[in-house]
C-alpha positions as CSV (number, residue, x, y, z in Angstrom):
1,M,7.0,56.2,12.7
2,E,7.1,59.9,13.5
3,L,10.3,61.6,11.6
4,S,11.7,63.4,15.0
5,T,11.7,59.4,16.2
6,V,13.5,58.8,13.2
7,I,16.0,61.5,14.0
8,L,16.5,59.9,17.6
9,L,17.0,56.4,16.1
10,G,19.2,57.8,13.5
11,G,21.2,60.3,15.6
12,F,22.0,57.8,18.1
13,S,22.6,54.5,16.4
14,I,25.3,56.6,14.4
15,F,27.0,57.1,17.7
16,V,26.7,53.6,18.7
17,G,27.6,52.6,15.1
18,V,30.7,55.1,15.8
19,L,31.5,52.9,19.0
20,I,31.0,49.1,17.3
21,G,33.3,50.3,14.7
22,G,36.6,51.8,16.2
23,V,36.4,50.2,19.9
24,G,34.3,47.4,19.4
25,I,31.4,47.7,21.8
26,G,28.4,50.0,21.5
27,G,25.2,48.0,20.9
28,V,24.9,47.4,24.8
29,L,23.1,51.0,24.9
30,L,21.3,50.3,21.7
31,V,18.4,48.2,23.3
32,P,17.8,50.4,26.6
33,V,17.2,53.5,24.1
34,L,15.2,51.6,22.4
35,T,13.1,50.6,25.3
36,Y,13.0,53.0,28.1
37,V,13.1,56.2,25.6
38,L,11.5,54.7,22.6
39,G,9.2,52.5,24.8
40,M,9.4,49.8,22.3
41,E,8.8,46.0,23.6
42,I,12.2,44.7,25.0
43,H,12.0,41.6,22.5
44,V,10.6,43.7,19.8
45,A,14.0,45.8,20.5
46,I,16.2,43.1,20.8
47,A,15.1,41.5,17.6
48,A,15.6,45.2,15.2
49,A,18.5,45.9,17.3
50,M,19.7,42.5,15.5
51,F,19.5,42.8,12.4
52,G,21.0,46.4,12.2
53,Y,24.4,44.6,13.6
54,I,23.9,42.4,10.1
55,F,24.7,45.6,8.0
56,I,27.3,47.2,10.7
57,G,28.7,43.9,10.8
58,I,29.8,43.0,6.5
59,I,30.5,47.2,6.3
60,G,33.2,46.7,9.7
61,A,34.8,43.2,8.9
62,T,35.4,44.7,5.2
63,I,37.2,47.6,6.6
64,Y,38.9,45.4,9.1
65,A,39.6,43.0,6.5
66,R,41.4,45.7,4.5
67,H,43.8,47.1,7.0
68,G,45.1,43.6,7.4
69,S,43.3,43.1,11.4
70,I,41.3,40.3,10.9
71,Q,42.7,36.7,10.7
72,W,40.5,34.6,9.3
73,S,41.6,30.9,9.6
74,T,41.0,31.9,13.6
75,A,37.8,34.1,13.2
76,L,35.9,31.1,11.5
77,W,36.4,28.9,14.2
78,M,34.5,31.4,16.2
79,I,32.3,32.1,13.5
80,A,31.8,27.8,13.5
81,G,30.7,28.2,17.4
82,A,28.9,31.7,17.0
83,T,26.1,31.1,14.3
84,P,24.4,28.4,15.8
85,A,24.7,29.3,19.4
86,A,23.4,32.6,18.1
87,F,20.2,30.8,16.5
88,L,19.8,28.6,19.7
89,G,19.7,32.3,22.2
90,S,17.1,33.7,19.6
91,M,14.4,30.5,20.2
92,V,14.8,30.0,24.0
93,A,15.2,34.6,24.6
94,S,11.4,35.3,24.9
95,F,11.2,33.4,28.1
96,V,14.7,33.0,29.6
97,P,15.5,35.9,32.6
98,A,18.2,38.6,31.5
99,Q,18.8,39.9,35.0
100,G,21.3,37.1,36.6
101,L,23.1,37.0,32.7
102,E,23.2,40.7,33.2
103,L,24.8,40.9,36.0
104,I,27.2,37.9,35.4
105,I,28.2,39.7,31.9
106,S,28.8,43.1,34.1
107,L,31.4,41.5,36.8
108,F,32.9,40.2,33.4
109,I,33.4,42.8,31.2
110,L,34.9,45.1,34.8
111,L,37.0,42.0,35.1
112,A,38.3,42.7,31.6
113,G,38.6,46.1,31.5
114,F,40.2,46.2,34.8
115,N,42.9,43.5,33.9
116,A,43.4,45.5,30.2
117,L,44.6,48.5,32.6
118,R,46.9,46.9,34.8
119,G,48.7,44.9,32.6
120,R,50.9,45.9,29.7
121,A,49.7,47.5,26.6
122,T,49.3,44.6,23.9
123,V,49.9,45.7,20.7
124,D,49.8,44.3,17.6
125,G,52.5,41.3,18.6
126,G,50.0,40.3,20.8
127,R,49.0,36.2,21.5
128,D,47.3,34.3,19.1
129,I,44.8,32.1,20.6
130,T,44.8,28.7,17.7
131,N,43.1,26.4,19.8
132,P,40.1,25.2,17.5
133,L,37.9,24.2,20.2
134,A,39.1,27.3,22.4
135,L,37.4,29.1,19.6
136,I,34.4,27.8,19.0
137,A,33.7,28.1,22.7
138,I,34.8,31.3,22.7
139,G,31.8,31.8,19.2
140,V,29.0,29.8,21.6
141,V,29.7,32.0,24.3
142,T,29.0,34.7,22.1
143,G,26.2,33.9,20.2
144,V,24.0,32.9,22.7
145,G,24.9,36.0,24.9
146,S,24.4,37.8,22.3
147,A,21.2,36.7,21.1
148,L,20.0,36.4,23.9
149,T,20.6,40.7,25.2
150,G,20.8,42.0,21.9
151,T,24.1,43.5,22.6
152,G,26.0,42.4,19.2
153,G,29.2,39.8,19.6
154,P,31.6,42.6,19.9
155,L,30.7,43.1,23.9
156,F,31.5,39.6,24.7
157,V,34.4,39.1,22.0
158,V,36.3,42.1,22.7
159,P,36.9,41.8,26.9
160,I,37.6,37.8,26.0
161,M,40.1,38.3,23.5
162,V,42.0,41.4,25.6
163,S,41.8,39.5,28.8
164,L,43.9,36.9,27.2
165,K,45.8,39.4,25.8
166,V,45.1,38.9,22.0
167,A,46.4,42.5,20.1
168,A,43.8,45.5,20.1
169,H,43.4,46.2,16.6
170,A,43.0,42.0,16.4
171,A,40.5,41.5,19.0
172,I,38.0,44.0,17.4
173,G,39.1,42.7,13.7
174,F,37.6,39.6,15.5
175,S,34.5,41.2,16.7
176,Q,33.6,42.5,13.8
177,A,34.4,39.2,12.1
178,V,31.8,37.3,14.4
179,Q,29.0,40.0,14.2
180,A,27.5,39.3,11.0
181,P,27.3,35.7,10.6
182,L,25.8,35.9,14.0
183,A,23.1,38.1,14.1
184,S,21.7,37.1,10.8
185,L,21.6,34.4,12.1
186,A,19.7,35.3,15.4
187,T,16.9,37.1,12.8
188,V,16.4,34.7,11.3
189,G,15.4,32.6,14.3
190,N,13.9,36.0,15.9
191,F,11.5,35.8,12.6
192,L,10.4,32.8,13.1
193,Y,10.0,32.7,17.0
194,S,9.4,36.2,17.8
195,T,8.8,39.8,15.6
196,V,11.6,41.8,13.6
197,D,10.0,45.5,13.0
198,I,12.0,45.8,9.5
199,Y,11.4,49.5,9.8
200,V,13.0,50.7,13.2
201,G,15.7,47.7,11.7
202,G,16.4,49.6,8.4
203,T,16.7,52.5,10.4
204,L,19.5,51.5,12.9
205,A,21.0,49.9,10.4
206,V,21.9,52.6,8.2
207,G,22.7,54.6,11.2
208,L,25.3,52.0,12.4
209,V,26.8,51.9,8.9
210,L,27.2,55.0,8.8
211,G,28.9,55.5,12.9
212,G,30.8,52.1,11.9
213,I,32.6,53.2,9.2
214,V,33.8,56.5,10.7
215,G,34.7,54.6,14.5
216,A,37.0,51.8,12.1
217,K,38.3,54.1,10.1
218,L,39.5,56.1,13.5
219,A,40.5,52.9,15.7
220,H,43.5,52.4,12.4
221,L,44.1,56.1,13.3
222,V,45.2,55.3,16.5
223,S,48.2,53.3,18.3
224,P,47.5,50.0,19.7
225,S,48.5,50.7,22.9
226,V,45.9,54.2,23.1
227,L,43.0,51.8,22.1
228,K,43.6,49.5,24.2
229,R,43.2,52.0,26.9
230,L,40.6,53.0,25.3
231,V,39.1,49.7,24.6
232,A,39.7,48.7,28.7
233,W,38.2,52.0,29.8
234,V,34.6,51.5,27.6
235,L,34.8,47.8,29.1
236,V,34.9,49.2,33.0
237,A,32.5,52.0,31.5
238,V,29.5,49.0,30.0
239,G,29.9,47.4,33.4
240,L,29.3,49.7,35.8
241,F,26.5,50.8,33.2
242,I,25.3,47.8,33.2
243,I,25.6,47.2,37.3
244,G,24.2,50.3,38.0
245,R,20.8,49.4,36.1
246,L,20.3,46.7,37.3
247,L,20.7,48.6,40.6
248,L,18.2,50.6,40.0
249,N,16.0,47.5,38.8
250,L,15.5,48.1,35.7
251,Q,14.2,45.8,33.1
252,P,16.8,43.7,31.5
253,L,18.4,44.0,28.2
């Protein structure tokens, strides 16, 4: 890669890392930049992004766990559903059209965001989801969807948890816990059934980790009610972003 490409890629991945670490969502912006700005083939872009998510997932989960924002007894059920589903998603990503999936995801995210904005703020005493089957189902949806689109687990986990009235910090914490195992299994699948550009993936990993550290620390300096509204607005913005791309007839994530 040229130096200018490395600088652009590293700088943007830091920004995305701050979003992922701070509000749990940001990876949705990564693949379009790799594809439309850097001209990378879509499947290679998805594989590189998933490789980078492994490392920010490890760092993010560590930081959130230290702050007590991850309930591991709950997160493990989600991981149990997400990891095999991510491997499956990486297998079929090469031939499954993504336009319809993008539309469904964007509408779902918009609904979750507007629901969070309309409702009362769910702070640290929010709802607990303890049903193992429900958690596994959330994990399966997250794993398949993330591997197919290269958006990372937080894009799915956060809106689902927020719509279920889970506290904002807890929702983001769950997304961080799921991200590394999910991305690891998806990357294994990509090595077997696609192409993983280690140089691009490594550059993304460094930038995402640096940004994720900053974002995770900022998240614990913001009040839960403010964070919840911030997450809600991010959900709305991401949903509109995806719909806008579909209306412009751009290529799928």
